[in-house]
VMD Tcl script that draws the C-alpha trace (Angstrom):
set ca {
  {-96.61 16.21 -30.62}
  {-94.32 14.97 -33.41}
  {-90.68 14.06 -32.77}
  {-88.12 16.83 -33.24}
  {-85.13 14.56 -32.56}
  {-82.32 14.19 -35.09}
  {-78.95 12.44 -34.96}
  {-75.94 14.48 -36.05}
  {-72.77 12.42 -36.58}
  {-73.77 9.93 -33.91}
  {-74.91 12.47 -31.31}
  {-78.63 12.76 -30.57}
  {-80.17 16.25 -30.65}
  {-83.53 17.06 -29.06}
  {-84.22 19.26 -32.09}
  {-82.28 20.33 -35.20}
  {-81.88 24.03 -34.30}
  {-78.31 25.32 -33.86}
  {-77.42 29.01 -33.48}
  {-74.61 29.68 -35.94}
  {-71.09 30.64 -34.95}
  {-70.51 34.36 -34.54}
  {-74.15 35.10 -33.75}
  {-74.44 33.50 -30.30}
  {-71.14 34.30 -28.58}
  {-70.23 31.57 -26.11}
  {-73.86 31.04 -25.14}
  {-73.96 32.31 -21.58}
  {-75.03 35.83 -22.63}
  {-78.20 34.37 -24.17}
  {-78.72 32.18 -21.09}
  {-79.64 35.39 -19.24}
  {-82.68 35.66 -21.55}
  {-83.94 32.05 -21.70}
  {-82.94 28.46 -20.98}
  {-80.54 27.73 -23.84}
  {-80.87 24.00 -23.13}
  {-83.97 24.26 -25.34}
  {-81.55 24.38 -28.30}
  {-80.36 21.28 -30.12}
  {-76.88 22.68 -29.54}
  {-75.04 25.82 -30.69}
  {-71.85 26.63 -32.55}
  {-69.72 28.93 -30.44}
  {-67.74 31.95 -31.58}
  {-65.08 31.19 -34.18}
  {-61.90 30.32 -32.29}
  {-58.32 30.67 -33.49}
  {-54.98 29.55 -32.10}
  {-54.05 33.07 -30.95}
  {-56.24 35.96 -29.72}
  {-57.62 38.24 -32.44}
  {-58.93 41.77 -32.13}
  {-60.65 41.49 -35.50}
  {-60.98 44.02 -38.31}
  {-61.10 47.81 -37.93}
  {-64.48 49.49 -37.60}
  {-66.97 50.12 -39.10}
  {-67.51 46.43 -39.74}
  {-71.30 46.12 -40.06}
  {-73.48 47.40 -42.91}
  {-77.22 47.08 -43.39}
  {-78.66 45.73 -46.64}
  {-82.06 44.93 -48.09}
  {-83.17 41.69 -46.41}
  {-79.80 41.15 -44.80}
  {-76.54 42.58 -43.51}
  {-72.81 42.61 -44.27}
  {-70.28 41.94 -41.54}
  {-66.50 41.99 -41.49}
  {-65.85 41.33 -37.81}
  {-62.72 39.35 -38.66}
  {-62.83 36.44 -36.21}
  {-62.46 38.51 -33.05}
  {-61.91 36.01 -30.21}
  {-59.72 35.50 -27.12}
  {-57.76 32.55 -28.56}
  {-58.12 28.85 -27.83}
  {-56.31 28.86 -24.47}
  {-58.71 31.42 -22.97}
  {-61.72 29.78 -24.59}
  {-60.79 26.60 -22.73}
  {-59.81 28.23 -19.43}
  {-62.48 30.97 -19.24}
  {-65.33 30.64 -21.75}
  {-66.11 26.91 -21.47}
  {-66.28 26.92 -17.64}
  {-68.79 29.81 -17.79}
  {-70.81 27.94 -20.41}
  {-70.88 24.81 -18.24}
  {-72.92 26.66 -15.61}
  {-75.84 27.17 -18.01}
  {-75.61 24.56 -20.80}
  {-75.63 20.82 -20.15}
  {-75.45 19.52 -23.73}
  {-72.48 18.92 -26.04}
  {-71.50 22.18 -27.78}
  {-70.18 22.64 -31.33}
  {-66.71 24.21 -31.38}
  {-66.13 26.44 -34.40}
  {-62.47 26.67 -35.42}
  {-60.66 28.95 -37.87}
  {-57.01 29.17 -38.86}
  {-54.39 30.84 -41.00}
  {-52.39 27.69 -41.71}
  {-52.99 23.96 -41.64}
  {-50.89 23.83 -38.46}
  {-53.19 26.43 -36.85}
  {-56.28 24.36 -37.59}
  {-54.70 21.17 -36.27}
  {-53.38 22.81 -33.09}
  {-56.70 24.45 -32.17}
  {-58.80 21.39 -33.00}
  {-56.52 19.08 -31.02}
  {-56.88 21.34 -27.97}
  {-60.67 21.59 -28.20}
  {-61.09 17.88 -28.97}
  {-59.91 17.11 -25.45}
  {-62.68 19.20 -23.85}
  {-65.54 17.13 -22.46}
  {-68.12 19.80 -23.36}
  {-67.20 19.75 -27.06}
  {-69.34 17.37 -29.12}
  {-68.35 18.36 -32.66}
  {-65.60 20.41 -34.30}
  {-66.97 22.72 -37.00}
  {-63.91 23.65 -39.05}
  {-64.42 26.94 -40.85}
  {-62.58 26.98 -44.19}
  {-64.95 29.64 -45.47}
  {-64.60 32.96 -43.63}
  {-64.53 35.79 -46.22}
  {-63.49 38.46 -43.71}
  {-59.83 37.69 -43.04}
  {-56.72 37.93 -45.17}
  {-54.38 34.99 -45.62}
  {-56.64 32.37 -44.07}
  {-60.21 31.17 -43.70}
  {-61.81 31.14 -47.14}
  {-58.49 30.62 -48.94}
  {-58.57 27.00 -47.67}
  {-62.15 26.43 -48.75}
  {-62.13 27.47 -52.40}
  {-60.07 24.55 -53.74}
  {-60.88 20.86 -53.15}
  {-57.22 20.00 -52.51}
  {-56.75 22.69 -49.85}
  {-60.01 21.83 -48.06}
  {-59.02 18.16 -48.08}
  {-55.60 18.98 -46.60}
  {-57.18 20.81 -43.67}
  {-59.63 17.96 -43.16}
  {-56.88 15.32 -43.09}
  {-54.75 17.36 -40.69}
  {-57.63 17.87 -38.26}
  {-58.82 14.25 -38.43}
  {-55.29 13.07 -37.64}
  {-55.33 14.77 -34.22}
  {-59.00 14.45 -33.15}
  {-61.45 11.78 -32.10}
  {-64.72 13.74 -32.24}
  {-66.87 14.36 -35.34}
  {-65.35 16.91 -37.71}
  {-67.77 19.03 -39.73}
  {-66.21 21.17 -42.46}
  {-67.91 24.54 -43.02}
  {-67.88 25.54 -46.69}
  {-68.02 28.81 -48.58}
  {-70.64 29.63 -51.23}
  {-68.09 31.89 -52.95}
  {-66.97 29.13 -55.31}
  {-67.89 27.81 -58.73}
  {-68.28 24.15 -57.71}
  {-69.39 23.53 -54.12}
  {-69.96 19.81 -54.75}
  {-66.36 18.99 -55.68}
  {-65.10 20.65 -52.49}
  {-67.65 18.83 -50.32}
  {-66.73 15.48 -51.91}
  {-63.02 16.15 -51.38}
  {-63.68 16.80 -47.68}
  {-65.70 13.59 -47.40}
  {-62.93 11.58 -49.05}
  {-60.41 13.15 -46.65}
  {-62.40 11.86 -43.68}
  {-64.90 14.62 -42.80}
  {-67.80 13.38 -40.69}
  {-70.14 16.12 -41.90}
  {-70.42 19.27 -44.02}
  {-71.99 22.57 -42.99}
  {-73.00 25.26 -45.48}
  {-73.38 27.94 -46.49}
  {-71.18 30.54 -44.89}
  {-71.78 34.13 -45.97}
  {-71.66 35.40 -49.53}
  {-69.13 38.14 -50.27}
  {-70.84 41.54 -50.40}
  {-70.15 45.27 -50.42}
  {-71.95 48.60 -49.81}
  {-70.81 52.10 -50.82}
  {-71.66 55.32 -48.99}
  {-72.99 57.74 -51.63}
  {-71.95 60.83 -49.67}
  {-68.34 59.83 -49.02}
  {-68.06 57.64 -52.14}
  {-66.21 55.13 -49.99}
  {-67.08 51.57 -48.89}
  {-69.31 51.49 -45.81}
  {-67.12 48.83 -44.19}
  {-63.46 49.55 -43.38}
  {-62.57 46.13 -44.79}
  {-64.33 47.21 -48.04}
  {-66.06 43.83 -48.41}
  {-67.65 41.46 -45.93}
  {-69.94 38.50 -45.44}
  {-73.50 39.02 -46.69}
  {-76.10 37.13 -44.64}
  {-79.83 37.24 -43.91}
  {-83.08 36.15 -45.59}
  {-81.91 37.30 -49.05}
  {-79.41 34.43 -49.29}
  {-81.84 31.66 -48.29}
  {-82.62 30.38 -51.83}
  {-78.88 30.14 -52.59}
  {-78.36 28.20 -49.37}
  {-81.21 25.77 -50.10}
  {-79.82 25.13 -53.58}
  {-76.30 24.42 -52.31}
  {-77.49 22.23 -49.43}
  {-79.55 20.22 -51.94}
  {-76.58 19.81 -54.29}
  {-74.16 18.74 -51.56}
  {-76.60 16.46 -49.73}
  {-77.21 14.57 -52.95}
  {-73.49 14.19 -53.62}
  {-72.12 13.02 -50.25}
  {-72.94 10.23 -47.81}
  {-72.27 12.21 -44.63}
  {-74.66 14.54 -42.78}
  {-75.15 18.10 -43.95}
  {-75.85 21.02 -41.61}
  {-77.76 23.66 -43.55}
  {-77.68 27.40 -42.93}
  {-78.05 30.71 -44.70}
  {-80.95 33.11 -44.19}
  {-83.00 30.77 -41.99}
  {-85.44 32.74 -39.84}
  {-88.64 30.68 -39.45}
  {-89.78 27.13 -38.68}
  {-90.94 26.87 -42.31}
  {-87.40 27.67 -43.45}
  {-86.11 24.83 -41.26}
  {-88.52 22.34 -42.87}
  {-87.49 23.53 -46.34}
  {-83.80 23.21 -45.51}
  {-84.30 19.69 -44.15}
  {-86.27 18.63 -47.23}
  {-83.28 19.85 -49.26}
  {-81.09 17.43 -47.28}
  {-80.03 19.09 -44.03}
  {-79.89 16.90 -40.93}
  {-79.66 19.96 -38.68}
  {-80.12 23.67 -39.36}
  {-78.09 26.64 -38.15}
  {-79.65 30.05 -37.60}
  {-77.36 33.06 -37.93}
  {-78.33 36.65 -38.73}
  {-81.81 36.19 -37.23}
  {-80.18 36.00 -33.76}
  {-78.80 39.51 -34.25}
  {-82.28 40.88 -34.93}
  {-84.15 38.87 -32.30}
  {-82.19 37.16 -29.50}
  {-85.14 34.78 -29.01}
  {-85.16 33.70 -32.70}
  {-83.93 30.13 -32.15}
  {-86.15 29.56 -29.14}
  {-89.17 30.81 -31.08}
  {-88.38 28.60 -34.09}
  {-88.12 25.52 -31.84}
  {-91.45 26.32 -30.20}
  {-93.09 26.91 -33.61}
  {-91.85 23.66 -35.15}
  {-94.57 21.33 -33.72}
  {-97.32 23.59 -35.11}
  {-95.67 23.79 -38.53}
  {-95.04 20.03 -38.56}
  {-98.71 19.43 -37.86}
  {-99.69 21.85 -40.64}
  {-97.67 19.86 -43.19}
  {-98.45 16.39 -41.84}
  {-94.96 15.70 -40.48}
  {-94.75 13.30 -37.53}
  {-91.00 12.88 -37.31}
  {-88.49 15.51 -38.48}
  {-85.75 12.97 -39.09}
  {-87.96 11.27 -41.72}
  {-88.11 14.33 -43.99}
  {-84.32 14.80 -44.32}
  {-83.53 14.81 -48.05}
  {-87.18 14.40 -48.91}
  {-86.69 16.22 -52.24}
  {-84.92 14.15 -54.88}
}
mol new
graphics top color blue
foreach p $ca { graphics top sphere $p radius 0.5 }
foreach p [lrange $ca 0 end-1] q [lrange $ca 1 end] { graphics top cylinder $p $q radius 0.2 }
display resetview
């Protein structure tokens, strides 16, 4: 069997598959279904400084080949994540986990990252400057190179672990933002977060989602994600984590050829809780089909 190993920011992964934040909770729920140690790692639920209830309901809408969500970063806050969620995770997951962090100010980001950086279980900090579902934070930091760089610098100043900045596709120039994050000290870039979408109920003539708009994800956005991963990977000298509509082992290979070192799987987990496990188990067969002996050798194979 070919090698599935990849190295992400100095940490070895047994395979490149990472369930994306917001689609895998804090892991232990999925551990009731299968051994989640099969995963490369996973990015846990977006965590903020203070607890958040999230947006009003309804906050999910179906779409052709995808879905829209406006959950709004519902989470128990960083203190409870550290005191309650991580100890539960430790009972079923023995690998470093990726901590996903959101904020509403630069101080928020720095505070939460500094807290999580001290946790032994945390391997990477995935800093989300790209959430389209909250007001006054999230994506507002990720649409301008200067703002994204400020967050990056603030987080790097208080952490020792690899910092991966998660970028929004809802911009005109993704490359300039990625390069600004790299120059500010980012150890990696992850992309893409969801596109901004909307559905309207024809009977009520009102938006389906209470928030009116939300994050559009699923297979329909995959070509956009591949394009942006390719652009960023060819512009920076730090690892790229690719995501956006990935649902098969073939998608993973395509994303890695575009330049991704590791690949996150999001909406597919909400359709099939075994999606990531199945992709990992399918990879050796797909690698054999395309004559791939070592996954790490195909990263950025398209120039």
